[in-house]
C-alpha positions as CSV (number, residue, x, y, z in Angstrom):
1,M,99.3,98.1,122.2
2,Q,96.3,97.5,119.9
3,N,94.7,100.7,121.4
4,L,97.9,102.6,120.6
5,L,97.8,101.4,117.0
6,E,94.1,102.2,116.6
7,S,94.7,105.7,118.1
8,Y,97.6,106.4,115.8
9,R,95.7,105.3,112.8
10,E,92.7,107.4,113.8
11,S,94.9,110.5,114.3
12,T,96.5,110.1,110.9
13,K,93.3,109.0,109.0
14,E,93.2,112.1,106.7
15,F,96.9,111.7,105.8
16,S,96.5,108.0,105.2
17,Q,93.5,108.7,102.9
18,T,95.6,111.1,100.9
19,L,98.3,108.4,100.6
20,A,95.7,105.9,99.4
21,E,94.7,108.2,96.5
22,R,98.2,108.0,95.0
23,S,98.8,106.2,91.7
24,P,101.1,103.2,91.6
25,A,103.7,105.4,89.9
26,E,103.4,108.1,92.6
27,V,103.9,105.4,95.3
28,A,107.0,104.1,93.5
29,Y,108.4,107.6,93.2
30,D,107.7,108.4,96.9
31,N,109.2,105.1,97.9
32,E,112.4,106.0,96.0
33,V,112.6,109.4,97.7
34,L,112.1,107.7,101.1
35,S,114.8,105.1,100.2
36,G,117.2,108.0,99.6
37,L,116.3,109.7,102.8
38,R,116.7,106.4,104.7
39,K,120.2,106.3,103.3
40,R,120.8,109.7,104.8
41,M,120.8,111.6,101.5
42,S,119.7,115.2,101.5
43,I,116.2,115.8,100.2
44,Q,117.6,117.3,97.1
45,K,119.7,114.2,96.3
46,A,116.8,111.9,97.1
47,L,114.5,113.8,94.8
48,E,117.2,113.7,92.0
49,M,117.6,109.9,92.5
50,A,113.9,109.4,92.3
51,A,113.5,111.6,89.3
52,K,116.0,109.5,87.4
53,K,114.0,106.4,87.9
54,Y,110.5,108.0,87.6
55,P,110.9,111.2,85.5
56,D,107.2,111.5,84.9
57,E,106.5,111.7,88.6
58,A,109.3,114.0,89.5
59,L,108.4,117.0,91.6
60,E,109.6,120.4,90.6
61,V,111.1,122.1,93.6
62,D,112.9,125.4,94.1
63,T,114.3,127.3,97.1
64,N,110.8,128.4,98.0
65,T,109.3,124.8,98.1
66,I,112.2,122.5,99.1
67,E,111.6,122.8,102.9
68,E,107.9,122.1,102.5
69,V,108.7,119.0,100.3
70,N,111.3,117.9,102.8
71,D,108.8,118.3,105.7
72,H,106.3,116.2,103.8
73,Y,108.7,113.3,103.1
74,Q,110.1,113.4,106.6
75,Y,106.6,113.1,108.0
76,L,105.8,110.3,105.5
77,K,109.0,108.5,106.5
78,N,108.2,108.8,110.2
79,H,104.6,107.7,109.6
80,E,105.8,104.6,107.9
81,D,108.3,103.9,110.6
82,I,105.7,104.3,113.4
83,L,103.2,102.0,111.6
84,A,105.9,99.4,111.1
85,K,106.9,99.4,114.7
86,L,103.3,99.4,116.0
87,N,102.3,96.6,113.6
88,K,105.4,94.6,114.5
89,S,104.7,95.0,118.2
90,S,101.0,94.1,117.7
91,S,102.0,91.1,115.7
92,N,104.5,89.9,118.3
93,R,101.9,90.1,121.0
94,T,99.4,88.1,118.9
95,N,102.0,85.5,118.2
96,R,103.0,85.2,121.9
97,R,99.3,84.6,122.8
98,H,99.0,81.8,120.3
99,T,102.2,80.0,121.5
100,R,101.2,79.9,125.2
């Protein structure tokens, strides 16, 4: 499992570096958008919700850019979900080794 986690992290290294460059306000805005998506809101509704909380960070989207923005946030959501699952699985294996 550790190899799988390392492989995934290596394959997403560039994306992760981009994420690390975000300001705290950008992270908060992104997290708000992701929260909306996890509640099964449309990307437009999730963006509107996040913009109300973080108006300075709000993205301006139109019919030409909404799909690209949606793709980005879907990828980010999946990325976070995969990392959480891999980290949980890795953590569970470590805990099992220490309790034997």
